[in-house]
N, C-alpha and C positions, 0 to 999 in steps of 0.2 A: 684729630691725630696730632696736630702741632703742639697742643698743650701737654699731651702725654709725653711726647719726645722731650719737651722742655723740662718736665718733671723728672724724667729719667736722667737727663743731663745734669740737672741740679743735684740729684741724689748721688750720682757718680762723682761729681766734683767734690762734695763734702764727705765722701767716704774714701777718698784717695789717701794713699799712704802719707803720713806726716801731718794730716789734718787732725785737729782735736788732740794734739800732743801725743799720738802714738802711731806706731807702724801697724798697718792692717795685718790681722791674722795672729798676732802674738801679744797677749795682754801683759806680758812681762817686759816688753820693750816700749820705751817712751822717748819722745824728743822734746827739747825745750831750747829754742833758738838753734844754735849750732851744736848743742850737746845731744848725745844719744846715750840713754841709760838702759841697762838690762838688770832685772831683779830676779833672784831665785831663792826661794826658801830651801833650807837644807836640814832634814830631808824634805822632799817635795812629794806629797804634802806633809806639813808638820803634823804631829799627833798630840792630842791633849795629854797633859801630865808628863811630857818628855821635853827636855831642853832642846831648843831648835837653834839653828843658825840662819843667817840671811846673808847672801852675797849680792853685791851691787857693783856692776862694771860700768865705768864712765869713759866715753870717748868723745873726741871732737875732731871732725874731719877724718875719722878712722884711726886716729892716734889716741893712746891711753892718756887720760887726764890724771896726772900725779899731783900729790901735795894738796889736795882739797880737804876741807873740813866737811865731814858728812855725818848728818844726824838722822836717826831712824826713829819714827814714832808709829806705833801700831794702834789700830782701832777695831774693836769687835762690832761689826755692823748689826748683828742680831739684836743687841740691846743698846747700841750707840754708846758704848763704853770705851774709855781709853785702855790700852794694853801696855805692854812693856815698851820702853824707850832705850836708846843706846847711842853712844858716839861710836861710829864705825871706824875700824882701824884699817890702814892700807896694808894689805898682805902682799901685793905686787903692784907695779905701776898701773894705776887706773882700776884696780880691784880693791874694793872695800868690804869688810866683813864685820858682822856682829855675831857673837856666839853666846850660848847658854841663856837664851831667853825662853821663858815658859809661857805658852798660850794656854789659858785655863778653860776655854770653851771651844767646842767644835762648831763649825759653821763658817759663814762668810766674814772675812777680815779684810782690812785695808792697811797697806803700809804707805806712809808718807816719808819720802826721803828728801832732805834739804841739803843742797850743796852750796858751800861758801868758798869763794876763791878771792884772793887779793885783787883789788881793782876791777872786779866783775860783779854784776848784780847776782844775788842768790838765785838759784834754780830750784824748783820744787817739782818732784815727780810723785805721782800717786799710782799704786799698783794694787789690784785685787789679788787675794789669795784665799785658799780654803784650808781649814784645819780639820783633820779627821779625828774620829774617836779613838 
């Protein structure tokens, strides 16, 4: 019984919020160091053949992180192909957007968002998303 309890404890420890770079329960929220990022496709889900947008909200200690340089790269996981990329623009303090991107295939996609700030190491966040027909 002791080894079973140890295994359960181990699994609980490594599935706790914040471990593995994400908050439990929401695949659209990730953490990196003191930064918390939230990613949302617009519309959600995006549809094949329609231009989509992507919103990215960045906070540190609950406060918006303004003035960052934010790059978006997408990948179609079904064929391991690169998709659209963009430099996201800041639409409000800590909110970054990319618009008019077209995802050409339905299925599983991944967005990699890279955040650069002066005198700080770059932060990279990876978010899964789905594109509908």
